Structure formats: structure tokens, C-alpha cells
N, C-alpha and C positions, 0 to 999 in steps of 0.2 A: 181924179177926185178921190176913187177909192183909197188909194195910199195914205191920204189926209186923215179920213174916217177912223182907219187903224191905228193910227198914232195916237189920236184923241181920246181912244178907249181906255188905255192903262192910264192915263192922266185922269180922266173921270173917274175911273175906278179908286185912284188912289186918294184923290179928292173926297169921295165917299168914305173911304176907311178913316182919313184924318178927320174929318167930321163926326163920323160915330164914335171913335176914341175920344174926342173931345167931350162930346155928349155924356159919354159913359164916365168921364171923369170927374163928374160934377161933386161939388161939395155936398150936394142935396143928397147924394147917393146915402151917407152915413148918417144923416140926420134924424133923430128921433125925439118924443117928447118925454122929458123924464115923469116918472108917477110920482106922485106928492101925496104924502099922507096926511088925513086931518088930525091935528094934534088933540081935536075935541071929540074924536070918536073912539071907543074903547079899543084898545089893541088886543087880541085875543091870542094868548099864547097856544093853546094847542091848533087853531087854524092858521096862524099868521108867524107865530115864533119859532114853533116848532119845525115846521117845513123847511125854514131857513137854515136850522142846524143839519137838517137831515139832509139838505140838498148841498150845503156848502161846507160841513164842517166835521160830520160823523166820519168820513175818511180818515182823520186823524183821532180824532175824540170819541172812541168807539169803548172805551172803558178803561184803555191801557194808558191814558194820558188824560189828566185833570184839565178842565170839567169834562165828565162823561154825559157826552150830547146825545147820546141815544135816546129813540122815544121812549119814555116811560122811566128814564133815570135823569133826565136832563135837568128839571125843575129842581128837584130835590139837590141835584150836583151843584146849581147855580146858586140855590138860596143858601144850602148850610156850608158850600164852600168859600163864601165872601165876594161872590162875583156881583151880586146887584146890591148897589147902596146909593142913596140918595146925597147929592145930587147925582141926579143919572150922567151927566157929562164926564164926571170923573170916576164913574164905578168902574171896577176890574173888568167886567164883561164889554162894555163900549170901549173902554180905551183900546184893549185887546183887537176890538173888530175895527177900528178905524186905523190901526198904527201897524208899521213893519209890515211883515211877510202877510199877517192876517187881512189887510186893508182889500187886497185883490180877491178875495174869495166871495166877497159880498156885493151886490148892488148900492146905489146910494139911496133908494128907496127901503131897502132891506134894514140899512144902518140906522135909518130915520126910524123904521119899526121898532128895533130892538131901543132904540133911545127913548122913544114914547113909550114904550112897554114899561121900561124900567122907572121912567117918572112918573106912570100912572100906579106905581107900587108894585110893581113884577107879579102879578097876581097869575095862579095856574086856573084861568078861566078858558071855557071854551067857545 
């Protein structure tokens, strides 16, 4: 009888491992809710837009490549360089953010914030 019990232990361990792997491989593991931006709320440049540039864009756009997106320079660089214009969907800044190699650097809600900020008049507000 003991021999039979010893053979069933590896089978039980294998079953537990397979069941655990199946549970860990669930699609829910990577699900998350996308943040949405209320288009009626003002999008503030200094607290919402500049942090996007600082975290995602300054590595390349740090004064040697237009536009200069460093804190303190970005607003002037964008507004005098023709990057923000209406309609917001076709502005130079937004079309760059959503296309080509630039698209991977920002999250969907960050792209939405930029679009709304431009649509609200691209103000240098805090």
C-alpha cells in the first residue's frame, strides 16, 4: 500500500503545478482601467502637460532638438514654433504625439490631455 501512495505524490504535485500555472496565466493578470480625462475640466500646463514632457520627451527634446520641452522652455518653444494650433487634432504637437516613433512614449490618457489642452487654447496655466 505504501508503494501506491509514493507513486501518487508526483501526480498530485504535477496537478497542483499545472493548475497554478493555468491560474497565473489568466488574461485578467494584465487588465487595467484606462484613465479618462474630462474634456470639460481645464487641463493645466504646469501640473498636467509639462510633467508628460518631463517624463517622456525631454530625453530627446532637451534643447538640441526642436521643440525644446524642458521645464521653463517648453511653452514658448511650442507656441512660437507653430506646434499648437486649432483644430487640436491636426496641430503639429498632437499629430507628432500620436504617430510614428513618438506614439510609444506617451500613454493614451496623456495623449488625450495634450489634445484637450490644445483644444482649450493651449494656455500657460498652473
